[in-house]
C-alpha positions as CSV (number, residue, x, y, z in Angstrom):
1,M,-56.0,-59.2,-174.6
2,G,-58.8,-58.4,-172.1
3,E,-57.4,-60.8,-169.5
4,I,-54.0,-59.1,-169.7
5,M,-55.6,-55.7,-169.2
6,A,-57.6,-57.0,-166.2
7,E,-54.5,-58.4,-164.6
8,K,-52.6,-55.1,-165.1
9,I,-55.5,-53.2,-163.5
10,Q,-55.7,-55.5,-160.6
11,A,-52.0,-55.2,-160.0
12,M,-52.2,-51.4,-160.1
13,L,-55.1,-51.3,-157.7
14,K,-53.3,-53.7,-155.2
15,K,-50.5,-51.3,-154.3
16,N,-49.3,-51.3,-150.7
17,I,-51.7,-48.5,-149.5
18,P,-53.6,-48.9,-146.2
19,K,-56.9,-50.6,-146.9
20,N,-60.1,-49.1,-145.7
21,E,-62.5,-52.0,-145.0
22,S,-65.6,-50.3,-146.3
23,F,-63.9,-49.1,-149.6
24,S,-62.9,-51.2,-152.5
25,A,-61.3,-49.6,-155.5
26,E,-62.1,-52.7,-157.5
27,T,-65.8,-52.4,-156.7
28,T,-65.8,-48.7,-157.5
29,L,-64.2,-49.5,-160.9
30,Q,-66.9,-52.1,-161.5
31,H,-69.6,-49.5,-160.7
32,L,-68.0,-47.3,-163.5
33,G,-68.2,-50.2,-165.9
34,G,-65.0,-52.2,-165.3
35,N,-62.9,-53.2,-168.4
36,R,-65.5,-51.8,-170.8
37,F,-65.2,-48.4,-169.0
38,I,-61.4,-48.5,-169.5
39,A,-61.7,-49.5,-173.1
40,M,-64.3,-46.9,-174.0
41,T,-62.8,-44.0,-172.1
42,G,-59.0,-44.7,-172.4
43,A,-58.7,-44.2,-168.6
44,N,-55.2,-44.9,-167.3
45,N,-52.7,-44.2,-164.5
46,F,-55.1,-45.5,-161.9
47,L,-54.3,-44.6,-158.3
48,K,-56.2,-45.8,-155.2
49,G,-56.2,-44.5,-151.6
50,D,-58.0,-45.3,-148.4
51,N,-61.3,-44.1,-149.7
52,F,-60.8,-43.1,-153.4
53,I,-59.8,-44.1,-156.8
54,S,-58.5,-41.6,-159.4
55,F,-57.4,-41.9,-163.0
56,K,-56.3,-39.9,-166.0
57,L,-58.3,-39.4,-169.2
58,P,-56.7,-38.8,-172.7
59,N,-59.6,-36.9,-174.2
60,A,-62.6,-35.4,-172.5
61,K,-64.7,-32.2,-172.9
62,N,-64.1,-29.1,-170.9
63,G,-60.4,-29.8,-170.6
64,I,-61.0,-32.6,-168.0
65,K,-57.9,-34.7,-167.6
66,Y,-58.3,-36.3,-164.1
67,V,-61.2,-37.8,-162.3
68,K,-61.3,-38.7,-158.6
69,V,-64.1,-40.9,-157.2
70,E,-64.3,-40.8,-153.4
71,L,-66.4,-42.7,-151.0
72,D,-68.1,-40.5,-148.3
73,E,-68.2,-43.1,-145.6
74,A,-70.4,-41.2,-143.3
75,R,-73.2,-41.1,-145.9
76,D,-72.2,-44.2,-147.9
77,L,-72.3,-42.1,-151.0
78,Y,-69.7,-41.2,-153.7
79,N,-68.2,-37.8,-154.6
80,M,-66.8,-37.2,-158.1
81,T,-64.3,-34.6,-158.8
82,F,-63.3,-33.6,-162.4
83,M,-60.0,-31.7,-162.8
84,N,-58.1,-30.1,-165.6
85,R,-54.4,-30.7,-166.6
86,S,-53.3,-28.2,-163.8
87,G,-55.2,-30.1,-161.2
88,N,-57.8,-27.3,-160.8
89,V,-61.3,-28.5,-160.1
90,V,-63.6,-28.1,-163.1
91,K,-66.7,-29.7,-161.5
92,K,-67.5,-31.6,-158.3
93,T,-70.6,-33.6,-157.7
94,D,-71.3,-34.9,-154.2
95,G,-73.8,-37.4,-152.8
96,L,-73.9,-40.0,-155.7
97,Y,-75.3,-43.5,-155.4
98,F,-73.2,-46.2,-157.1
99,D,-75.7,-46.5,-160.0
100,Q,-75.3,-42.7,-160.8
101,L,-71.5,-42.8,-161.4
102,Q,-71.6,-43.7,-165.1
103,E,-74.3,-41.1,-165.9
104,V,-72.5,-38.3,-164.1
105,F,-69.1,-39.3,-165.6
106,T,-70.6,-39.2,-169.1
107,E,-72.4,-35.8,-168.5
108,N,-69.2,-34.2,-167.4
109,T,-66.6,-35.7,-169.7
110,G,-68.7,-36.5,-172.8
111,L,-67.2,-40.0,-172.8
112,D,-69.5,-43.0,-172.9
113,T,-68.8,-45.7,-170.4
114,H,-70.3,-48.6,-172.3
115,L,-71.9,-49.5,-175.7
């Protein structure tokens, strides 16, 4: 089952969108926790762009439904934006190192990223 999920995620992330050489959606997803992150949070509807990855959440606190993780190339740091169902920003955190992504995600959504 895990292999099939991993293949589906890889297929979603490999859409024909121009690739930024310094950004990897796959690596960003791994920083969040990879397949364990997806299983624990229920994240779905992944979308990647030149310098971001975004996804939808089924249940999170504060009405958060969408999360966008964006690479700030100039500083080589991540920005995380949490949005509600209407697409309004609930919270935005800038200047995160890759090892802070899971902690900030959990603080803002109430969802654990790993066991």
